[in-house]
ZAKOLFI-577046 format. One record per residue: residue number from 1; x, y, z of N, C-alpha, C in turn. Coordinates in steps of 0.1 Angstrom, whole numbers, plus 5000, padded with zeros to 4 digits. Layout:
! residues N
<NUM, <X, Y, Z>, <X, Y, Z>, <X, Y, Z>>
...
This chain:
! residues 156
<1, <8490, 6115, 6944>, <8481, 6122, 6935>, <8487, 6136, 6932>>
<2, <8489, 6139, 6919>, <8495, 6152, 6915>, <8485, 6163, 6917>>
<3, <8491, 6174, 6921>, <8483, 6186, 6923>, <8480, 6193, 6910>>
<4, <8468, 6196, 6908>, <8463, 6203, 6896>, <8467, 6218, 6896>>
<5, <8472, 6223, 6885>, <8476, 6237, 6885>, <8463, 6245, 6884>>
<6, <8461, 6256, 6892>, <8449, 6264, 6892>, <8448, 6271, 6878>>
<7, <8459, 6275, 6872>, <8458, 6281, 6858>, <8465, 6271, 6849>>
<8, <8458, 6265, 6840>, <8464, 6254, 6831>, <8477, 6260, 6824>>
<9, <8486, 6250, 6822>, <8498, 6253, 6815>, <8496, 6261, 6802>>
<10, <8503, 6272, 6800>, <8502, 6279, 6787>, <8490, 6290, 6787>>
<11, <8481, 6289, 6797>, <8470, 6299, 6797>, <8475, 6312, 6804>>
<12, <8468, 6323, 6800>, <8470, 6336, 6806>, <8459, 6338, 6816>>
<13, <8460, 6348, 6825>, <8450, 6350, 6835>, <8437, 6354, 6829>>
<14, <8437, 6362, 6818>, <8425, 6366, 6811>, <8425, 6360, 6797>>
<15, <8414, 6354, 6794>, <8412, 6347, 6781>, <8399, 6352, 6775>>
<16, <8399, 6358, 6763>, <8386, 6362, 6757>, <8378, 6349, 6754>>
<17, <8365, 6350, 6756>, <8356, 6339, 6753>, <8344, 6346, 6745>>
<18, <8344, 6343, 6732>, <8334, 6350, 6724>, <8323, 6341, 6719>>
<19, <8311, 6346, 6717>, <8300, 6339, 6712>, <8298, 6344, 6698>>
<20, <8296, 6334, 6688>, <8294, 6338, 6674>, <8283, 6330, 6668>>
<21, <8277, 6336, 6658>, <8267, 6329, 6650>, <8275, 6321, 6639>>
<22, <8277, 6309, 6642>, <8285, 6301, 6632>, <8300, 6299, 6636>>
<23, <8302, 6293, 6648>, <8315, 6291, 6654>, <8324, 6283, 6645>>
<24, <8320, 6273, 6639>, <8329, 6265, 6630>, <8334, 6274, 6619>>
<25, <8325, 6282, 6613>, <8330, 6291, 6602>, <8339, 6302, 6607>>
<26, <8336, 6306, 6620>, <8345, 6316, 6626>, <8359, 6311, 6628>>
<27, <8360, 6298, 6632>, <8373, 6292, 6634>, <8381, 6292, 6621>>
<28, <8374, 6289, 6610>, <8381, 6289, 6597>, <8385, 6303, 6593>>
<29, <8377, 6313, 6596>, <8380, 6327, 6593>, <8393, 6331, 6601>>
<30, <8393, 6328, 6614>, <8404, 6331, 6622>, <8417, 6324, 6618>>
<31, <8416, 6312, 6613>, <8428, 6305, 6607>, <8433, 6313, 6595>>
<32, <8424, 6316, 6586>, <8428, 6323, 6574>, <8432, 6337, 6576>>
<33, <8426, 6344, 6585>, <8429, 6358, 6587>, <8441, 6361, 6596>>
<34, <8442, 6353, 6607>, <8452, 6356, 6617>, <8462, 6344, 6620>>
<35, <8461, 6334, 6612>, <8469, 6322, 6614>, <8466, 6314, 6626>>
<36, <8454, 6315, 6631>, <8450, 6307, 6643>, <8452, 6292, 6641>>
<37, <8454, 6286, 6652>, <8455, 6271, 6653>, <8444, 6267, 6661>>
<38, <8436, 6257, 6656>, <8425, 6251, 6664>, <8431, 6241, 6674>>
<39, <8427, 6243, 6686>, <8432, 6234, 6697>, <8422, 6223, 6700>>
<40, <8409, 6227, 6701>, <8399, 6218, 6704>, <8385, 6223, 6700>>
<41, <8376, 6214, 6699>, <8362, 6218, 6698>, <8353, 6207, 6704>>
<42, <8342, 6211, 6709>, <8332, 6202, 6716>, <8318, 6205, 6710>>
<43, <8314, 6197, 6701>, <8300, 6199, 6695>, <8289, 6194, 6704>>
<44, <8278, 6199, 6702>, <8266, 6194, 6709>, <8259, 6184, 6699>>
<45, <8249, 6176, 6704>, <8243, 6167, 6694>, <8237, 6173, 6682>>
<46, <8233, 6186, 6683>, <8227, 6193, 6671>, <8238, 6199, 6662>>
<47, <8250, 6198, 6666>, <8261, 6203, 6657>, <8267, 6216, 6661>>
<48, <8260, 6223, 6670>, <8266, 6236, 6674>, <8278, 6233, 6683>>
<49, <8287, 6243, 6683>, <8299, 6242, 6692>, <8296, 6248, 6705>>
<50, <8297, 6239, 6716>, <8294, 6245, 6729>, <8307, 6250, 6735>>
<51, <8319, 6246, 6729>, <8331, 6252, 6733>, <8342, 6248, 6723>>
<52, <8350, 6258, 6720>, <8362, 6255, 6711>, <8373, 6264, 6716>>
<53, <8385, 6260, 6713>, <8397, 6268, 6717>, <8406, 6269, 6705>>
<54, <8410, 6282, 6703>, <8420, 6284, 6692>, <8432, 6292, 6699>>
<55, <8443, 6291, 6692>, <8455, 6299, 6696>, <8458, 6309, 6685>>
<56, <8460, 6322, 6688>, <8464, 6332, 6679>, <8477, 6337, 6685>>
<57, <8488, 6335, 6679>, <8501, 6339, 6685>, <8503, 6331, 6697>>
<58, <8506, 6338, 6708>, <8508, 6332, 6721>, <8496, 6331, 6730>>
<59, <8484, 6335, 6725>, <8472, 6336, 6733>, <8461, 6327, 6728>>
<60, <8453, 6323, 6738>, <8442, 6314, 6735>, <8429, 6323, 6734>>
<61, <8420, 6318, 6726>, <8406, 6324, 6726>, <8397, 6313, 6727>>
<62, <8387, 6314, 6735>, <8376, 6304, 6736>, <8365, 6310, 6727>>
<63, <8357, 6301, 6721>, <8345, 6305, 6714>, <8335, 6294, 6714>>
<64, <8323, 6299, 6712>, <8311, 6290, 6711>, <8301, 6295, 6702>>
<65, <8292, 6287, 6697>, <8280, 6291, 6690>, <8271, 6298, 6700>>
<66, <8262, 6306, 6694>, <8252, 6312, 6702>, <8242, 6301, 6707>>
<67, <8238, 6303, 6719>, <8228, 6295, 6725>, <8217, 6304, 6731>>
<68, <8208, 6310, 6723>, <8198, 6319, 6728>, <8189, 6313, 6738>>
<69, <8187, 6300, 6738>, <8178, 6294, 6747>, <8185, 6294, 6761>>
<70, <8198, 6297, 6762>, <8205, 6297, 6775>, <8210, 6312, 6777>>
<71, <8205, 6321, 6769>, <8209, 6335, 6771>, <8222, 6339, 6765>>
<72, <8227, 6330, 6756>, <8240, 6333, 6750>, <8238, 6338, 6735>>
<73, <8242, 6350, 6733>, <8241, 6356, 6719>, <8254, 6362, 6715>>
<74, <8257, 6363, 6702>, <8268, 6370, 6697>, <8266, 6384, 6696>>
<75, <8274, 6391, 6688>, <8272, 6406, 6686>, <8259, 6409, 6680>>
<76, <8250, 6417, 6687>, <8237, 6419, 6683>, <8236, 6427, 6669>>
<77, <8245, 6436, 6668>, <8246, 6444, 6655>, <8261, 6443, 6652>>
<78, <8265, 6438, 6640>, <8279, 6437, 6637>, <8286, 6450, 6639>>
<79, <8297, 6450, 6646>, <8305, 6461, 6649>, <8301, 6470, 6661>>
<80, <8290, 6466, 6667>, <8285, 6474, 6678>, <8288, 6468, 6692>>
<81, <8297, 6458, 6693>, <8301, 6452, 6705>, <8309, 6462, 6713>>
<82, <8308, 6463, 6726>, <8317, 6472, 6734>, <8331, 6466, 6736>>
<83, <8333, 6455, 6730>, <8346, 6448, 6732>, <8354, 6448, 6719>>
<84, <8367, 6452, 6720>, <8376, 6451, 6708>, <8387, 6441, 6712>>
<85, <8389, 6431, 6703>, <8400, 6421, 6705>, <8412, 6427, 6699>>
<86, <8422, 6430, 6707>, <8435, 6436, 6703>, <8445, 6426, 6700>>
<87, <8451, 6426, 6688>, <8461, 6416, 6684>, <8473, 6423, 6680>>
<88, <8484, 6421, 6688>, <8497, 6426, 6684>, <8503, 6415, 6675>>
<89, <8509, 6420, 6664>, <8515, 6411, 6654>, <8529, 6417, 6649>>
<90, <8537, 6409, 6643>, <8550, 6413, 6638>, <8549, 6424, 6627>>
<91, <8539, 6422, 6618>, <8537, 6430, 6607>, <8522, 6433, 6605>>
<92, <8518, 6445, 6610>, <8503, 6448, 6609>, <8498, 6449, 6595>>
<93, <8506, 6454, 6586>, <8502, 6456, 6572>, <8499, 6442, 6566>>
<94, <8509, 6433, 6568>, <8507, 6419, 6562>, <8495, 6412, 6568>>
<95, <8493, 6413, 6581>, <8482, 6407, 6588>, <8469, 6413, 6584>>
<96, <8469, 6427, 6583>, <8457, 6434, 6578>, <8453, 6429, 6564>>
<97, <8462, 6429, 6555>, <8459, 6424, 6541>, <8454, 6410, 6541>>
<98, <8460, 6401, 6549>, <8455, 6387, 6550>, <8441, 6387, 6556>>
<99, <8438, 6394, 6566>, <8425, 6394, 6572>, <8414, 6400, 6563>>
<100, <8418, 6410, 6555>, <8408, 6416, 6545>, <8405, 6406, 6534>>
<101, <8416, 6399, 6529>, <8414, 6389, 6519>, <8405, 6377, 6524>>
<102, <8406, 6374, 6537>, <8398, 6364, 6543>, <8384, 6368, 6546>>
<103, <8380, 6380, 6544>, <8367, 6385, 6546>, <8364, 6395, 6556>>
<104, <8375, 6400, 6563>, <8373, 6411, 6572>, <8370, 6424, 6565>>
<105, <8364, 6433, 6572>, <8360, 6446, 6566>, <8367, 6458, 6574>>
<106, <8373, 6467, 6567>, <8380, 6478, 6574>, <8370, 6486, 6583>>
<107, <8373, 6489, 6595>, <8365, 6498, 6603>, <8372, 6511, 6606>>
<108, <8385, 6510, 6610>, <8394, 6521, 6612>, <8406, 6519, 6604>>
<109, <8410, 6527, 6594>, <8421, 6525, 6586>, <8434, 6522, 6594>>
<110, <8442, 6513, 6588>, <8455, 6510, 6594>, <8464, 6523, 6592>>
<111, <8470, 6528, 6603>, <8479, 6539, 6602>, <8489, 6540, 6613>>
<112, <8499, 6549, 6612>, <8508, 6551, 6623>, <8501, 6560, 6633>>
<113, <8501, 6556, 6646>, <8493, 6563, 6656>, <8503, 6571, 6666>>
<114, <8497, 6581, 6673>, <8505, 6589, 6681>, <8512, 6582, 6693>>
<115, <8507, 6570, 6697>, <8512, 6563, 6708>, <8524, 6554, 6704>>
<116, <8527, 6553, 6691>, <8538, 6545, 6686>, <8535, 6532, 6680>>
<117, <8522, 6529, 6677>, <8518, 6517, 6671>, <8514, 6520, 6657>>
<118, <8516, 6510, 6648>, <8509, 6510, 6635>, <8496, 6502, 6639>>
<119, <8484, 6508, 6636>, <8472, 6504, 6643>, <8460, 6506, 6633>>
<120, <8451, 6497, 6633>, <8438, 6498, 6626>, <8428, 6488, 6632>>
<121, <8415, 6490, 6628>, <8405, 6481, 6633>, <8397, 6475, 6621>>
<122, <8394, 6462, 6622>, <8385, 6456, 6612>, <8374, 6448, 6619>>
<123, <8364, 6446, 6611>, <8352, 6439, 6616>, <8353, 6425, 6609>>
<124, <8352, 6415, 6618>, <8352, 6401, 6612>, <8338, 6398, 6607>>
<125, <8336, 6387, 6599>, <8323, 6384, 6594>, <8313, 6380, 6605>>
<126, <8317, 6379, 6617>, <8308, 6374, 6628>, <8304, 6386, 6638>>
<127, <8308, 6398, 6634>, <8303, 6410, 6642>, <8313, 6415, 6652>>
<128, <8325, 6408, 6653>, <8335, 6413, 6663>, <8345, 6422, 6657>>
<129, <8349, 6432, 6665>, <8359, 6442, 6661>, <8373, 6437, 6665>>
<130, <8383, 6437, 6656>, <8396, 6433, 6659>, <8405, 6445, 6657>>
<131, <8414, 6448, 6666>, <8424, 6459, 6664>, <8437, 6451, 6661>>
<132, <8444, 6456, 6651>, <8457, 6450, 6647>, <8467, 6460, 6649>>
<133, <8478, 6456, 6655>, <8489, 6466, 6658>, <8502, 6460, 6658>>
<134, <8512, 6468, 6654>, <8526, 6465, 6655>, <8532, 6477, 6662>>
<135, <8539, 6474, 6673>, <8546, 6485, 6680>, <8558, 6489, 6673>>
<136, <8559, 6502, 6669>, <8570, 6507, 6661>, <8579, 6517, 6669>>
<137, <8574, 6523, 6679>, <8582, 6534, 6686>, <8578, 6535, 6700>>
<138, <8588, 6536, 6709>, <8585, 6538, 6723>, <8584, 6553, 6725>>
<139, <8573, 6558, 6731>, <8569, 6572, 6732>, <8568, 6575, 6747>>
<140, <8575, 6586, 6751>, <8574, 6590, 6765>, <8560, 6595, 6768>>
<141, <8556, 6594, 6781>, <8543, 6599, 6784>, <8541, 6614, 6780>>
<142, <8551, 6622, 6782>, <8550, 6636, 6778>, <8548, 6638, 6763>>
<143, <8556, 6630, 6755>, <8555, 6631, 6741>, <8541, 6626, 6736>>
<144, <8537, 6615, 6742>, <8524, 6609, 6739>, <8513, 6620, 6741>>
<145, <8513, 6626, 6753>, <8503, 6637, 6756>, <8504, 6648, 6745>>
<146, <8515, 6652, 6742>, <8517, 6663, 6732>, <8511, 6658, 6718>>
<147, <8514, 6646, 6714>, <8509, 6641, 6702>, <8494, 6639, 6702>>
<148, <8489, 6634, 6713>, <8474, 6632, 6715>, <8467, 6645, 6713>>
<149, <8472, 6656, 6720>, <8466, 6669, 6719>, <8465, 6673, 6704>>
<150, <8476, 6671, 6697>, <8477, 6675, 6683>, <8467, 6667, 6675>>
<151, <8467, 6654, 6677>, <8458, 6645, 6670>, <8443, 6649, 6672>>
<152, <8439, 6652, 6684>, <8425, 6654, 6687>, <8422, 6669, 6684>>
<153, <8431, 6677, 6681>, <8429, 6691, 6678>, <8428, 6693, 6663>>
<154, <8433, 6684, 6655>, <8434, 6685, 6641>, <8420, 6685, 6635>>
<155, <8418, 6693, 6624>, <8405, 6694, 6617>, <8402, 6680, 6611>>
<156, <8390, 6676, 6611>, <8385, 6664, 6605>, <8377, 6666, 6593>>
């Protein structure tokens, strides 16, 4: 009898598992916005998805429909979740434009940041915030501190 791996092949130690209102539609959005690949889905008799898995880049995301009767709900107010899904991509501008065309809404404009990333945040149609980033520059801790001080001291 073969020994089962405690962490399945290809999985990372931490995997986001999000609840959404309309998981099947969310899967389609993630395909269009981020090039996600659907790996699996398990519907309930009433058609809701009790579990689905997609891959975005080299990472997996689990998702399911809301099940309020079991205490499972998505983002209560769109954009108010304390969780941000951070996605590193080869070209933040291209992915940003693709996600906006797919129905994402800008939350924080895409720009070059003091820590060396091209970075911005958008809200998906299901209430979740996604950060998109491309690493452009390695910044020393000292330089990052100097830049952070300047960024947070600048008039708004």
